[in-house]
C-alpha positions as CSV (number, residue, x, y, z in Angstrom):
1,M,-15.9,-26.2,-6.2
2,P,-13.3,-23.0,-5.3
3,E,-11.9,-21.4,-8.0
4,F,-8.9,-22.0,-5.3
5,R,-7.7,-24.6,-3.2
6,A,-5.5,-22.8,-1.2
7,V,-4.6,-18.6,-1.0
8,G,-1.0,-18.4,0.6
9,F,0.6,-14.8,2.0
10,I,3.1,-13.0,3.0
11,G,3.9,-10.3,4.4
12,L,1.8,-9.1,7.6
13,G,2.4,-5.9,7.9
14,A,0.1,-2.4,8.9
15,M,-1.6,-4.2,5.6
16,G,-0.8,-7.3,5.3
17,V,-2.3,-8.4,8.2
18,P,-6.2,-7.3,7.8
19,M,-6.1,-8.1,4.0
20,V,-5.2,-11.3,5.3
21,R,-8.5,-11.2,7.5
22,H,-10.6,-10.2,5.0
23,L,-9.5,-13.4,3.2
24,A,-10.0,-15.9,6.2
25,D,-13.7,-14.3,6.4
26,K,-14.6,-14.8,3.2
27,L,-13.2,-17.5,1.8
28,P,-15.0,-20.8,1.4
29,A,-14.4,-22.9,4.6
30,E,-12.9,-25.4,3.1
31,V,-9.6,-23.0,1.4
32,P,-7.5,-22.9,3.3
33,I,-4.6,-19.6,3.6
34,Y,-1.4,-19.7,4.3
35,V,0.2,-17.4,5.8
36,F,4.5,-16.6,6.7
37,D,6.5,-13.2,8.0
38,I,9.7,-13.0,10.0
39,V,8.2,-11.7,12.8
40,Q,6.7,-14.9,13.9
41,S,4.4,-13.5,16.5
42,V,2.3,-12.0,13.6
43,V,2.2,-15.1,12.2
44,D,0.9,-17.1,15.3
45,E,-1.7,-14.7,16.5
46,L,-3.2,-15.3,12.7
47,S,-3.7,-18.6,13.1
48,T,-4.4,-18.8,16.3
49,Q,-7.6,-16.7,16.1
50,Y,-8.4,-18.6,12.5
51,K,-7.8,-21.6,13.8
52,G,-8.4,-23.9,11.4
53,K,-8.3,-21.3,8.0
54,I,-5.5,-19.8,8.2
55,F,-1.5,-22.3,9.1
56,G,1.3,-20.8,9.6
57,A,4.0,-21.2,6.8
58,N,7.6,-21.6,7.6
59,N,9.3,-19.7,4.9
60,A,7.8,-18.6,1.2
61,R,9.2,-21.4,-0.5
62,D,6.4,-23.8,1.9
63,V,3.1,-21.2,0.9
64,A,4.4,-21.2,-2.6
65,A,4.1,-24.7,-2.7
66,K,1.3,-25.1,-1.0
67,S,-1.0,-22.7,-2.3
68,D,-2.5,-22.5,-6.2
69,V,-2.2,-18.3,-5.8
70,V,0.5,-16.5,-3.5
71,F,0.3,-12.9,-2.6
72,T,3.7,-11.2,-1.5
73,M,2.9,-7.4,0.6
74,V,6.4,-6.6,1.2
75,P,8.2,-3.1,2.5
76,E,11.4,-3.0,-0.8
77,G,12.1,-4.3,-3.8
78,S,15.0,-6.4,-1.9
79,H,12.9,-7.9,0.0
80,V,9.9,-8.5,-3.0
81,R,13.3,-9.8,-4.4
82,S,14.2,-11.9,-1.6
83,V,10.8,-13.6,-1.9
84,Y,10.8,-14.6,-4.7
85,L,14.5,-14.8,-6.1
86,D,17.0,-15.1,-4.1
87,D,17.7,-18.3,-1.5
88,E,16.4,-21.8,-1.7
89,N,13.8,-21.1,0.2
90,S,12.3,-18.4,-2.1
91,I,8.9,-18.6,-3.6
92,C,10.4,-19.8,-7.4
93,S,12.9,-22.2,-6.0
94,T,9.7,-24.8,-5.7
95,D,7.6,-25.7,-9.0
96,V,5.3,-22.1,-9.6
97,S,4.0,-24.3,-12.8
98,N,0.5,-23.2,-13.5
99,K,0.3,-20.3,-9.7
100,I,-0.9,-17.0,-10.2
101,L,1.3,-14.9,-8.0
102,I,0.3,-11.2,-7.3
103,D,2.7,-8.8,-5.8
104,C,1.1,-6.3,-4.4
105,S,4.2,-4.6,-3.1
106,T,5.0,-1.0,-4.1
107,I,8.3,-0.8,-5.6
108,D,10.4,0.2,-8.3
109,T,9.4,-1.0,-11.9
110,A,12.5,-2.6,-12.7
111,T,12.0,-5.1,-9.1
112,S,9.2,-5.9,-10.6
113,L,9.6,-7.0,-14.2
114,Q,12.8,-8.7,-13.1
115,V,10.9,-10.9,-11.5
116,K,8.4,-11.1,-14.4
117,D,10.3,-12.3,-16.3
118,H,12.4,-14.9,-14.3
119,I,9.5,-17.0,-13.9
120,A,7.7,-16.1,-17.7
121,T,11.7,-17.6,-18.4
122,R,11.3,-20.7,-15.2
123,F,7.7,-21.7,-15.6
124,P,6.0,-20.4,-19.0
125,S,2.6,-21.3,-17.0
126,A,2.9,-19.7,-14.0
127,S,1.4,-15.8,-14.0
128,F,3.2,-12.9,-12.3
129,Y,0.8,-9.8,-11.7
130,D,1.8,-6.5,-9.8
131,A,-1.3,-5.0,-8.3
132,P,-0.4,-2.4,-5.4
133,V,-2.8,-1.0,-3.6
134,S,-4.3,2.8,-2.6
135,G,-6.1,3.3,0.4
136,G,-3.3,3.6,3.4
137,V,-4.1,0.8,6.5
138,L,-7.6,2.8,7.1
139,G,-8.8,1.4,3.4
140,A,-7.5,-2.3,4.6
141,E,-8.9,-2.4,7.4
142,K,-12.4,-1.4,6.1
143,G,-11.7,-3.0,2.4
144,T,-12.2,-0.7,0.6
145,I,-8.8,-0.4,-0.6
146,A,-8.0,-0.4,-4.6
147,F,-5.6,-2.3,-6.1
148,F,-4.1,-1.4,-9.7
149,L,-3.4,-4.1,-11.1
150,G,-0.2,-4.6,-14.1
151,C,-2.4,-6.4,-17.0
152,A,-4.7,-5.4,-20.1
153,E,-9.0,-5.7,-19.0
154,D,-8.5,-8.6,-21.3
155,D,-6.4,-10.8,-19.2
156,P,-7.9,-14.6,-19.2
157,N,-6.9,-14.4,-15.2
158,L,-8.5,-11.4,-15.2
159,P,-12.4,-13.0,-13.4
160,K,-10.5,-15.4,-11.0
161,I,-7.8,-12.6,-9.9
162,S,-10.6,-10.2,-9.3
163,E,-12.8,-12.2,-7.2
164,L,-10.4,-12.7,-4.9
165,L,-8.9,-9.2,-4.9
166,R,-13.0,-7.9,-4.2
167,M,-12.9,-9.5,-1.0
168,M,-9.9,-7.2,-0.4
169,G,-10.8,-4.4,-2.0
170,K,-12.9,-2.0,-3.6
171,E,-12.1,-1.2,-6.7
172,I,-10.2,-2.8,-9.5
173,I,-7.5,-0.8,-12.1
174,P,-6.3,-2.7,-14.6
175,C,-4.0,-1.2,-15.5
176,G,-2.5,-2.1,-19.6
177,A,0.7,-4.4,-18.7
178,P,3.3,-5.8,-16.4
179,S,4.7,-3.1,-14.6
180,H,1.9,-0.1,-15.3
181,G,0.4,-0.6,-12.3
182,L,3.4,0.0,-10.0
183,A,3.5,3.3,-12.3
184,A,0.1,4.6,-12.0
185,K,0.9,3.4,-8.3
186,L,3.9,5.5,-7.9
187,S,2.4,8.6,-9.8
188,N,-0.6,8.1,-7.7
189,N,1.0,8.9,-4.4
190,Y,3.8,11.6,-6.1
191,L,0.5,13.6,-6.2
192,S,-1.0,12.3,-2.6
193,G,2.3,13.8,-1.7
194,I,2.4,16.7,-3.0
195,I,-1.4,17.4,-2.0
196,A,-0.7,16.0,1.5
197,I,2.2,19.4,1.9
198,A,0.3,21.6,-0.3
199,C,-2.9,21.0,2.0
200,S,-0.8,22.1,5.1
201,E,0.5,24.4,4.4
202,A,-2.8,26.1,3.4
203,F,-4.3,25.3,6.1
204,D,-1.3,27.3,8.0
205,M,-1.2,30.2,6.2
206,G,-4.9,30.5,7.0
207,M,-5.0,29.6,10.6
208,R,-1.6,31.7,11.1
209,A,-4.3,34.3,8.9
210,G,-6.8,33.6,11.7
211,L,-9.0,30.6,10.3
212,D,-10.6,28.6,11.8
213,P,-9.5,24.9,10.3
214,R,-13.4,24.1,10.5
215,V,-14.0,27.3,8.6
216,L,-11.0,26.3,6.1
217,A,-12.3,22.4,5.9
218,K,-15.4,23.9,4.6
219,V,-14.0,26.1,2.2
220,Y,-11.9,23.6,0.9
221,A,-14.5,20.9,0.7
222,A,-17.4,23.8,-1.6
223,G,-14.5,25.3,-3.6
224,T,-11.9,24.4,-6.5
225,A,-9.4,22.9,-3.8
226,Q,-11.5,19.8,-2.9
227,N,-9.7,16.5,-2.6
228,T,-9.0,13.2,-0.6
229,I,-6.6,14.4,1.8
230,C,-8.6,17.2,2.9
231,D,-11.9,15.4,3.1
232,R,-10.6,12.0,5.1
233,F,-6.5,12.1,5.9
234,N,-7.2,15.8,7.2
235,P,-3.5,16.9,8.3
236,V,-4.5,19.2,10.6
237,P,-6.2,17.4,14.4
238,G,-9.7,17.1,15.8
239,I,-10.8,17.6,11.4
240,A,-11.3,14.3,10.3
241,P,-12.8,11.9,12.7
242,E,-11.1,8.9,11.4
243,A,-7.8,10.4,10.3
244,P,-4.8,9.4,11.7
245,S,-3.9,13.5,12.8
246,T,-6.4,13.1,14.9
247,K,-5.4,10.4,16.7
248,G,-1.8,11.7,17.4
249,Y,-0.9,10.9,13.2
250,K,-0.7,7.3,14.3
251,G,-1.3,3.9,12.2
252,G,-2.1,5.2,8.3
253,F,0.9,5.9,6.1
254,K,4.2,6.1,7.6
255,V,6.4,8.8,6.8
256,Q,9.3,6.8,5.9
257,L,7.5,5.4,3.6
258,M,5.7,8.4,1.7
259,R,9.6,9.1,1.4
260,K,10.6,5.5,-0.5
261,D,7.9,5.7,-2.5
262,F,8.2,9.8,-3.7
263,G,11.7,8.5,-4.5
264,L,10.8,6.1,-6.8
265,A,7.7,8.1,-8.1
266,V,10.7,10.8,-8.9
267,D,13.2,8.6,-10.3
268,M,10.7,7.3,-12.5
269,A,10.3,10.2,-13.8
270,R,13.5,10.9,-14.0
271,R,13.7,7.5,-16.5
272,V,10.8,8.5,-18.4
273,N,12.2,11.7,-18.8
274,A,8.7,13.4,-17.0
275,K,9.8,17.4,-16.0
276,L,8.6,18.0,-12.3
277,V,8.5,21.2,-10.6
278,L,7.5,19.8,-7.3
279,G,9.5,17.3,-6.9
280,D,12.8,17.5,-5.3
281,A,11.6,20.1,-3.1
282,G,8.4,17.6,-2.3
283,L,11.5,14.5,-1.9
284,Q,13.3,16.8,0.6
285,T,10.9,17.7,2.5
286,Y,9.3,14.4,3.8
287,E,13.2,13.3,3.2
288,N,13.2,15.6,6.4
289,A,10.0,15.1,8.3
290,S,11.4,11.1,8.2
291,K,14.3,11.8,10.3
292,D,12.2,14.6,11.9
293,P,12.5,12.8,16.0
294,R,8.6,14.0,16.4
295,C,7.2,12.8,12.9
296,R,9.6,9.7,12.3
297,D,7.3,6.7,12.3
298,L,3.8,8.7,12.1
299,D,1.5,9.3,9.4
300,S,2.9,10.9,5.9
301,R,0.1,13.7,6.5
302,V,2.7,14.8,9.7
303,V,4.6,17.5,7.0
304,F,1.5,19.8,9.5
305,R,3.7,18.8,12.4
306,Y,7.8,19.6,10.4
307,L,6.2,22.6,9.5
308,G,5.6,23.7,12.0
309,G,1.0,23.8,12.0
310,D,-0.6,24.6,15.3
311,E,-1.7,20.9,16.5
312,D,-3.2,22.9,19.4
313,W,-6.1,25.1,17.6
314,A,-9.0,24.2,19.2
315,K,-8.2,26.2,21.8
316,K,-8.3,29.4,20.2
317,F,-12.2,28.4,18.5
318,Q,-13.6,27.8,22.1
């Protein structure tokens, strides 16, 4: 007998779709998945592709009513409030007693705590967790994303939650308490965003000095500058074969989303009185890049293009 009789998933964007596919491929055959998104065509495509396994729902309320555990993956805090709280079609407009609700969105900690408090007050037996993810679209497709879970290591629900999360990702890290998953994710994305800018600047200056970026990549990998952005998400096209930059900066983590997360991180730093030296400069960089028509809607490592990096470098090093 499976732990959950039915699983729900709300939010079928670039991350949500591959996550749902992993669940459909790995959950026991008798466990249905109920999905909802405001884009009906995505719901239809998934329910057709996984006929008899994935079922489209009418709204968030419908998903919650039919499922024992519900995942949400939406862009911003306003969307999380809408999905959980706002109207007669929201998750909390039905009885979610004894259900597990897991929000994988990257939003501000205040909204997440507001949702948790609302659920705790109205449905004391329900459990709500923040569980933002890291690893990007590529990681979601490969099933290698990490989950930063807003709970303690001794949380009684952790074993069964982890069983589900491992179907979609590689690592589950309990971060201590409600909203701590989000705090960890925002600090992670702040660091990732800073590294992407620094990486772009470093490659640009080295290339302008006459160095082949392939040589620079080897230098950084062998030296103290080694980092995941250089290794797997290199902002210079043609260095990392699977990086979005090599595919015209298509796919990956949109620059507008990095601007959003970076802004949330800077706001969080202000709330907790953390001094940032690079915060404002980084935020302005992503703000400008997200408005630049050459960069908008592309992977956030497109900051290399925004900074004037040479994307046609290969012609010089044949």
